[in-house]
mmCIF file of the N, C-alpha and C atoms, coordinates in Angstrom:
data_MODEL
# 
_entry.id   MODEL 
# 
loop_
_atom_site.group_PDB 
_atom_site.id 
_atom_site.type_symbol 
_atom_site.label_atom_id 
_atom_site.label_alt_id 
_atom_site.label_comp_id 
_atom_site.label_asym_id 
_atom_site.label_entity_id 
_atom_site.label_seq_id 
_atom_site.pdbx_PDB_ins_code 
_atom_site.Cartn_x 
_atom_site.Cartn_y 
_atom_site.Cartn_z 
_atom_site.occupancy 
_atom_site.B_iso_or_equiv 
_atom_site.pdbx_formal_charge 
_atom_site.auth_seq_id 
_atom_site.auth_comp_id 
_atom_site.auth_asym_id 
_atom_site.auth_atom_id 
_atom_site.pdbx_PDB_model_num 
ATOM 1   N N  . MET A 1 1  ? 40.555 12.655 10.583 1.00 0.00 ? 1  MET A N  1 
ATOM 2   C CA . MET A 1 1  ? 41.342 13.719 10.983 1.00 0.00 ? 1  MET A CA 1 
ATOM 3   C C  . MET A 1 1  ? 42.249 14.375 10.025 1.00 0.00 ? 1  MET A C  1 
ATOM 4   N N  . THR A 1 2  ? 42.538 15.735 10.032 1.00 0.00 ? 2  THR A N  1 
ATOM 5   C CA . THR A 1 2  ? 43.764 16.177 9.069  1.00 0.00 ? 2  THR A CA 1 
ATOM 6   C C  . THR A 1 2  ? 44.459 17.134 10.166 1.00 0.00 ? 2  THR A C  1 
ATOM 7   N N  . VAL A 1 3  ? 45.879 17.476 9.585  1.00 0.00 ? 3  VAL A N  1 
ATOM 8   C CA . VAL A 1 3  ? 46.338 18.619 10.450 1.00 0.00 ? 3  VAL A CA 1 
ATOM 9   C C  . VAL A 1 3  ? 45.657 19.672 10.413 1.00 0.00 ? 3  VAL A C  1 
ATOM 10  N N  . ALA A 1 4  ? 44.965 20.126 9.493  1.00 0.00 ? 4  ALA A N  1 
ATOM 11  C CA . ALA A 1 4  ? 44.252 21.215 9.337  1.00 0.00 ? 4  ALA A CA 1 
ATOM 12  C C  . ALA A 1 4  ? 43.057 21.321 10.607 1.00 0.00 ? 4  ALA A C  1 
ATOM 13  N N  . LYS A 1 5  ? 42.349 20.420 10.826 1.00 0.00 ? 5  LYS A N  1 
ATOM 14  C CA . LYS A 1 5  ? 41.605 20.051 11.956 1.00 0.00 ? 5  LYS A CA 1 
ATOM 15  C C  . LYS A 1 5  ? 42.001 20.007 13.163 1.00 0.00 ? 5  LYS A C  1 
ATOM 16  N N  . LEU A 1 6  ? 43.237 19.529 13.307 1.00 0.00 ? 6  LEU A N  1 
ATOM 17  C CA . LEU A 1 6  ? 44.050 19.660 14.706 1.00 0.00 ? 6  LEU A CA 1 
ATOM 18  C C  . LEU A 1 6  ? 44.172 20.688 14.852 1.00 0.00 ? 6  LEU A C  1 
ATOM 19  N N  . ARG A 1 7  ? 44.703 21.571 14.046 1.00 0.00 ? 7  ARG A N  1 
ATOM 20  C CA . ARG A 1 7  ? 45.348 23.077 14.266 1.00 0.00 ? 7  ARG A CA 1 
ATOM 21  C C  . ARG A 1 7  ? 43.967 24.051 14.683 1.00 0.00 ? 7  ARG A C  1 
ATOM 22  N N  . ARG A 1 8  ? 42.693 23.685 14.162 1.00 0.00 ? 8  ARG A N  1 
ATOM 23  C CA . ARG A 1 8  ? 41.605 24.584 14.662 1.00 0.00 ? 8  ARG A CA 1 
ATOM 24  C C  . ARG A 1 8  ? 41.170 24.221 16.063 1.00 0.00 ? 8  ARG A C  1 
ATOM 25  N N  . ILE A 1 9  ? 41.849 23.012 16.418 1.00 0.00 ? 9  ILE A N  1 
ATOM 26  C CA . ILE A 1 9  ? 41.662 22.536 18.079 1.00 0.00 ? 9  ILE A CA 1 
ATOM 27  C C  . ILE A 1 9  ? 42.794 23.214 18.831 1.00 0.00 ? 9  ILE A C  1 
ATOM 28  N N  . ASP A 1 10 ? 43.924 23.196 18.350 1.00 0.00 ? 10 ASP A N  1 
ATOM 29  C CA . ASP A 1 10 ? 45.235 23.702 18.782 1.00 0.00 ? 10 ASP A CA 1 
ATOM 30  C C  . ASP A 1 10 ? 46.325 24.171 17.720 1.00 0.00 ? 10 ASP A C  1 
ATOM 31  N N  . PRO A 1 11 ? 46.144 25.717 17.707 1.00 0.00 ? 11 PRO A N  1 
ATOM 32  C CA . PRO A 1 11 ? 47.003 26.055 16.586 1.00 0.00 ? 11 PRO A CA 1 
ATOM 33  C C  . PRO A 1 11 ? 48.600 25.718 16.757 1.00 0.00 ? 11 PRO A C  1 
ATOM 34  N N  . ASN A 1 12 ? 49.059 25.300 17.798 1.00 0.00 ? 12 ASN A N  1 
ATOM 35  C CA . ASN A 1 12 ? 50.523 25.080 18.140 1.00 0.00 ? 12 ASN A CA 1 
ATOM 36  C C  . ASN A 1 12 ? 51.044 23.683 17.663 1.00 0.00 ? 12 ASN A C  1 
ATOM 37  N N  . VAL A 1 13 ? 50.002 22.836 16.905 1.00 0.00 ? 13 VAL A N  1 
ATOM 38  C CA . VAL A 1 13 ? 50.372 21.550 16.344 1.00 0.00 ? 13 VAL A CA 1 
ATOM 39  C C  . VAL A 1 13 ? 51.571 22.096 15.129 1.00 0.00 ? 13 VAL A C  1 
ATOM 40  N N  . SER A 1 14 ? 52.351 21.278 15.317 1.00 0.00 ? 14 SER A N  1 
ATOM 41  C CA . SER A 1 14 ? 53.634 20.983 14.683 1.00 0.00 ? 14 SER A CA 1 
ATOM 42  C C  . SER A 1 14 ? 53.366 20.909 13.169 1.00 0.00 ? 14 SER A C  1 
ATOM 43  N N  . GLY A 1 15 ? 54.067 21.791 12.398 1.00 0.00 ? 15 GLY A N  1 
ATOM 44  C CA . GLY A 1 15 ? 54.536 21.531 10.917 1.00 0.00 ? 15 GLY A CA 1 
ATOM 45  C C  . GLY A 1 15 ? 54.712 20.359 10.470 1.00 0.00 ? 15 GLY A C  1 
ATOM 46  N N  . ALA A 1 16 ? 55.638 19.913 11.428 1.00 0.00 ? 16 ALA A N  1 
ATOM 47  C CA . ALA A 1 16 ? 56.289 18.556 11.143 1.00 0.00 ? 16 ALA A CA 1 
ATOM 48  C C  . ALA A 1 16 ? 55.291 17.170 11.416 1.00 0.00 ? 16 ALA A C  1 
ATOM 49  N N  . LEU A 1 17 ? 54.473 17.642 11.825 1.00 0.00 ? 17 LEU A N  1 
ATOM 50  C CA . LEU A 1 17 ? 53.418 16.256 12.178 1.00 0.00 ? 17 LEU A CA 1 
ATOM 51  C C  . LEU A 1 17 ? 52.645 16.026 10.776 1.00 0.00 ? 17 LEU A C  1 
ATOM 52  N N  . SER A 1 18 ? 52.434 14.553 10.259 1.00 0.00 ? 18 SER A N  1 
ATOM 53  C CA . SER A 1 18 ? 51.731 14.027 9.276  1.00 0.00 ? 18 SER A CA 1 
ATOM 54  C C  . SER A 1 18 ? 50.894 12.921 9.884  1.00 0.00 ? 18 SER A C  1 
ATOM 55  N N  . ILE A 1 19 ? 49.618 13.012 9.005  1.00 0.00 ? 19 ILE A N  1 
ATOM 56  C CA . ILE A 1 19 ? 48.782 12.012 9.446  1.00 0.00 ? 19 ILE A CA 1 
ATOM 57  C C  . ILE A 1 19 ? 48.825 11.071 8.321  1.00 0.00 ? 19 ILE A C  1 
ATOM 58  N N  . VAL A 1 20 ? 49.440 9.638  8.559  1.00 0.00 ? 20 VAL A N  1 
ATOM 59  C CA . VAL A 1 20 ? 49.572 8.772  7.243  1.00 0.00 ? 20 VAL A CA 1 
ATOM 60  C C  . VAL A 1 20 ? 48.434 8.313  7.333  1.00 0.00 ? 20 VAL A C  1 
ATOM 61  N N  . ARG A 1 21 ? 47.762 7.876  8.189  1.00 0.00 ? 21 ARG A N  1 
ATOM 62  C CA . ARG A 1 21 ? 46.468 6.966  8.145  1.00 0.00 ? 21 ARG A CA 1 
ATOM 63  C C  . ARG A 1 21 ? 45.294 7.377  9.198  1.00 0.00 ? 21 ARG A C  1 
ATOM 64  N N  . ALA A 1 22 ? 44.251 7.556  9.073  1.00 0.00 ? 22 ALA A N  1 
ATOM 65  C CA . ALA A 1 22 ? 43.384 7.786  10.090 1.00 0.00 ? 22 ALA A CA 1 
ATOM 66  C C  . ALA A 1 22 ? 41.943 7.397  9.645  1.00 0.00 ? 22 ALA A C  1 
ATOM 67  N N  . THR A 1 23 ? 41.625 6.185  10.133 1.00 0.00 ? 23 THR A N  1 
ATOM 68  C CA . THR A 1 23 ? 40.086 5.602  9.770  1.00 0.00 ? 23 THR A CA 1 
ATOM 69  C C  . THR A 1 23 ? 39.465 5.456  11.347 1.00 0.00 ? 23 THR A C  1 
ATOM 70  N N  . SER A 1 24 ? 38.239 4.987  11.266 1.00 0.00 ? 24 SER A N  1 
ATOM 71  C CA . SER A 1 24 ? 37.646 4.691  12.349 1.00 0.00 ? 24 SER A CA 1 
ATOM 72  C C  . SER A 1 24 ? 37.872 3.737  13.252 1.00 0.00 ? 24 SER A C  1 
ATOM 73  N N  . ALA A 1 25 ? 38.890 2.801  12.575 1.00 0.00 ? 25 ALA A N  1 
ATOM 74  C CA . ALA A 1 25 ? 39.525 1.621  13.459 1.00 0.00 ? 25 ALA A CA 1 
ATOM 75  C C  . ALA A 1 25 ? 40.958 1.769  13.762 1.00 0.00 ? 25 ALA A C  1 
ATOM 76  N N  . LYS A 1 26 ? 41.900 2.830  13.072 1.00 0.00 ? 26 LYS A N  1 
ATOM 77  C CA . LYS A 1 26 ? 42.927 2.744  13.348 1.00 0.00 ? 26 LYS A CA 1 
ATOM 78  C C  . LYS A 1 26 ? 43.488 3.942  12.860 1.00 0.00 ? 26 LYS A C  1 
ATOM 79  N N  . HIS A 1 27 ? 44.773 4.437  13.439 1.00 0.00 ? 27 HIS A N  1 
ATOM 80  C CA . HIS A 1 27 ? 45.367 5.878  12.716 1.00 0.00 ? 27 HIS A CA 1 
ATOM 81  C C  . HIS A 1 27 ? 47.024 5.271  13.036 1.00 0.00 ? 27 HIS A C  1 
ATOM 82  N N  . CYS A 1 28 ? 47.653 6.403  12.264 1.00 0.00 ? 28 CYS A N  1 
ATOM 83  C CA . CYS A 1 28 ? 48.920 6.432  12.395 1.00 0.00 ? 28 CYS A CA 1 
ATOM 84  C C  . CYS A 1 28 ? 49.789 7.794  12.114 1.00 0.00 ? 28 CYS A C  1 
ATOM 85  N N  . VAL A 1 29 ? 50.281 8.483  12.908 1.00 0.00 ? 29 VAL A N  1 
ATOM 86  C CA . VAL A 1 29 ? 50.973 9.789  13.104 1.00 0.00 ? 29 VAL A CA 1 
ATOM 87  C C  . VAL A 1 29 ? 52.359 9.622  12.836 1.00 0.00 ? 29 VAL A C  1 
ATOM 88  N N  . GLU A 1 30 ? 52.893 10.543 12.221 1.00 0.00 ? 30 GLU A N  1 
ATOM 89  C CA . GLU A 1 30 ? 54.296 10.561 12.134 1.00 0.00 ? 30 GLU A CA 1 
ATOM 90  C C  . GLU A 1 30 ? 54.981 12.239 12.654 1.00 0.00 ? 30 GLU A C  1 
ATOM 91  N N  . LEU A 1 31 ? 56.024 12.280 13.514 1.00 0.00 ? 31 LEU A N  1 
ATOM 92  C CA . LEU A 1 31 ? 56.574 13.442 13.493 1.00 0.00 ? 31 LEU A CA 1 
ATOM 93  C C  . LEU A 1 31 ? 57.929 13.541 13.302 1.00 0.00 ? 31 LEU A C  1 
ATOM 94  N N  . THR A 1 32 ? 58.470 14.114 12.342 1.00 0.00 ? 32 THR A N  1 
ATOM 95  C CA . THR A 1 32 ? 59.825 14.062 11.857 1.00 0.00 ? 32 THR A CA 1 
ATOM 96  C C  . THR A 1 32 ? 60.507 15.542 12.238 1.00 0.00 ? 32 THR A C  1 
ATOM 97  N N  . GLY A 1 33 ? 61.594 15.331 12.854 1.00 0.00 ? 33 GLY A N  1 
ATOM 98  C CA . GLY A 1 33 ? 62.698 16.675 13.088 1.00 0.00 ? 33 GLY A CA 1 
ATOM 99  C C  . GLY A 1 33 ? 64.120 16.176 13.249 1.00 0.00 ? 33 GLY A C  1 
ATOM 100 N N  . SER A 1 34 ? 64.620 17.295 12.931 1.00 0.00 ? 34 SER A N  1 
ATOM 101 C CA . SER A 1 34 ? 66.245 16.938 12.589 1.00 0.00 ? 34 SER A CA 1 
ATOM 102 C C  . SER A 1 34 ? 66.065 15.937 11.427 1.00 0.00 ? 34 SER A C  1 
ATOM 103 N N  . SER A 1 35 ? 66.867 14.673 12.011 1.00 0.00 ? 35 SER A N  1 
ATOM 104 C CA . SER A 1 35 ? 67.023 13.436 10.999 1.00 0.00 ? 35 SER A CA 1 
ATOM 105 C C  . SER A 1 35 ? 66.339 12.157 11.698 1.00 0.00 ? 35 SER A C  1 
ATOM 106 N N  . VAL A 1 36 ? 65.346 12.374 12.749 1.00 0.00 ? 36 VAL A N  1 
ATOM 107 C CA . VAL A 1 36 ? 64.826 11.572 13.357 1.00 0.00 ? 36 VAL A CA 1 
ATOM 108 C C  . VAL A 1 36 ? 63.019 11.513 13.024 1.00 0.00 ? 36 VAL A C  1 
ATOM 109 N N  . THR A 1 37 ? 62.573 10.556 12.846 1.00 0.00 ? 37 THR A N  1 
ATOM 110 C CA . THR A 1 37 ? 61.247 10.182 12.850 1.00 0.00 ? 37 THR A CA 1 
ATOM 111 C C  . THR A 1 37 ? 60.388 9.390  13.889 1.00 0.00 ? 37 THR A C  1 
ATOM 112 N N  . TRP A 1 38 ? 59.597 9.977  14.494 1.00 0.00 ? 38 TRP A N  1 
ATOM 113 C CA . TRP A 1 38 ? 58.743 9.131  15.461 1.00 0.00 ? 38 TRP A CA 1 
ATOM 114 C C  . TRP A 1 38 ? 57.252 8.774  14.826 1.00 0.00 ? 38 TRP A C  1 
ATOM 115 N N  . SER A 1 39 ? 56.661 7.792  15.321 1.00 0.00 ? 39 SER A N  1 
ATOM 116 C CA . SER A 1 39 ? 55.440 7.355  14.858 1.00 0.00 ? 39 SER A CA 1 
ATOM 117 C C  . SER A 1 39 ? 54.452 7.125  15.889 1.00 0.00 ? 39 SER A C  1 
ATOM 118 N N  . TYR A 1 40 ? 53.279 7.065  15.842 1.00 0.00 ? 40 TYR A N  1 
ATOM 119 C CA . TYR A 1 40 ? 52.560 6.420  16.925 1.00 0.00 ? 40 TYR A CA 1 
ATOM 120 C C  . TYR A 1 40 ? 51.278 5.780  16.015 1.00 0.00 ? 40 TYR A C  1 
ATOM 121 N N  . THR A 1 41 ? 51.185 4.570  16.309 1.00 0.00 ? 41 THR A N  1 
ATOM 122 C CA . THR A 1 41 ? 50.081 3.774  15.642 1.00 0.00 ? 41 THR A CA 1 
ATOM 123 C C  . THR A 1 41 ? 48.992 3.531  16.860 1.00 0.00 ? 41 THR A C  1 
ATOM 124 N N  . GLY A 1 42 ? 47.740 3.734  16.765 1.00 0.00 ? 42 GLY A N  1 
ATOM 125 C CA . GLY A 1 42 ? 46.771 3.643  17.862 1.00 0.00 ? 42 GLY A CA 1 
ATOM 126 C C  . GLY A 1 42 ? 45.427 3.241  17.144 1.00 0.00 ? 42 GLY A C  1 
ATOM 127 N N  . PRO A 1 43 ? 44.698 3.012  18.198 1.00 0.00 ? 43 PRO A N  1 
ATOM 128 C CA . PRO A 1 43 ? 44.612 3.108  19.370 1.00 0.00 ? 43 PRO A CA 1 
ATOM 129 C C  . PRO A 1 43 ? 45.510 2.187  20.275 1.00 0.00 ? 43 PRO A C  1 
ATOM 130 N N  . GLY A 1 44 ? 45.910 2.408  21.585 1.00 0.00 ? 44 GLY A N  1 
ATOM 131 C CA . GLY A 1 44 ? 46.483 1.571  22.429 1.00 0.00 ? 44 GLY A CA 1 
ATOM 132 C C  . GLY A 1 44 ? 48.190 1.434  22.050 1.00 0.00 ? 44 GLY A C  1 
ATOM 133 N N  . GLY A 1 45 ? 48.539 2.149  20.813 1.00 0.00 ? 45 GLY A N  1 
ATOM 134 C CA . GLY A 1 45 ? 50.043 1.984  20.668 1.00 0.00 ? 45 GLY A CA 1 
ATOM 135 C C  . GLY A 1 45 ? 51.075 2.901  21.427 1.00 0.00 ? 45 GLY A C  1 
ATOM 136 N N  . ALA A 1 46 ? 52.265 2.722  21.465 1.00 0.00 ? 46 ALA A N  1 
ATOM 137 C CA . ALA A 1 46 ? 53.083 3.544  22.010 1.00 0.00 ? 46 ALA A CA 1 
ATOM 138 C C  . ALA A 1 46 ? 54.120 4.573  21.118 1.00 0.00 ? 46 ALA A C  1 
ATOM 139 N N  . PRO A 1 47 ? 54.361 5.451  21.209 1.00 0.00 ? 47 PRO A N  1 
ATOM 140 C CA . PRO A 1 47 ? 55.395 6.272  20.302 1.00 0.00 ? 47 PRO A CA 1 
ATOM 141 C C  . PRO A 1 47 ? 56.724 5.418  20.052 1.00 0.00 ? 47 PRO A C  1 
ATOM 142 N N  . THR A 1 48 ? 57.113 5.052  19.034 1.00 0.00 ? 48 THR A N  1 
ATOM 143 C CA . THR A 1 48 ? 58.279 4.432  18.349 1.00 0.00 ? 48 THR A CA 1 
ATOM 144 C C  . THR A 1 48 ? 59.229 5.354  17.443 1.00 0.00 ? 48 THR A C  1 
ATOM 145 N N  . PHE A 1 49 ? 60.318 4.848  17.522 1.00 0.00 ? 49 PHE A N  1 
ATOM 146 C CA . PHE A 1 49 ? 61.522 5.557  16.456 1.00 0.00 ? 49 PHE A CA 1 
ATOM 147 C C  . PHE A 1 49 ? 60.885 4.879  15.086 1.00 0.00 ? 49 PHE A C  1 
ATOM 148 N N  . GLY A 1 50 ? 60.946 5.544  14.136 1.00 0.00 ? 50 GLY A N  1 
ATOM 149 C CA . GLY A 1 50 ? 60.401 5.182  12.761 1.00 0.00 ? 50 GLY A CA 1 
ATOM 150 C C  . GLY A 1 50 ? 59.071 5.409  11.782 1.00 0.00 ? 50 GLY A C  1 
ATOM 151 N N  . ARG A 1 51 ? 59.220 5.189  10.636 1.00 0.00 ? 51 ARG A N  1 
ATOM 152 C CA . ARG A 1 51 ? 57.839 5.545  10.141 1.00 0.00 ? 51 ARG A CA 1 
ATOM 153 C C  . ARG A 1 51 ? 56.874 4.675  10.303 1.00 0.00 ? 51 ARG A C  1 
ATOM 154 N N  . CYS A 1 52 ? 55.592 5.009  10.043 1.00 0.00 ? 52 CYS A N  1 
ATOM 155 C CA . CYS A 1 52 ? 54.270 4.332  10.058 1.00 0.00 ? 52 CYS A CA 1 
ATOM 156 C C  . CYS A 1 52 ? 54.454 3.455  9.111  1.00 0.00 ? 52 CYS A C  1 
ATOM 157 N N  . SER A 1 53 ? 53.954 2.032  9.309  1.00 0.00 ? 53 SER A N  1 
ATOM 158 C CA . SER A 1 53 ? 53.984 0.864  8.123  1.00 0.00 ? 53 SER A CA 1 
ATOM 159 C C  . SER A 1 53 ? 53.360 1.240  7.195  1.00 0.00 ? 53 SER A C  1 
ATOM 160 N N  . ARG A 1 54 ? 53.691 1.285  5.877  1.00 0.00 ? 54 ARG A N  1 
ATOM 161 C CA . ARG A 1 54 ? 52.797 1.548  4.714  1.00 0.00 ? 54 ARG A CA 1 
ATOM 162 C C  . ARG A 1 54 ? 52.019 0.469  4.187  1.00 0.00 ? 54 ARG A C  1 
# 
């Protein structure tokens, strides 16, 4: 999945969204605004402060 593909589904997807990792088994996305970064690792994760683990 890419941000461009998400925008085809929903053109309102934020430009601050980054897809860090997307495989068939796991994904992690980040959203940065002001000075705060949130990340979500899934499936089954919860949004947390901070970046995706690299």
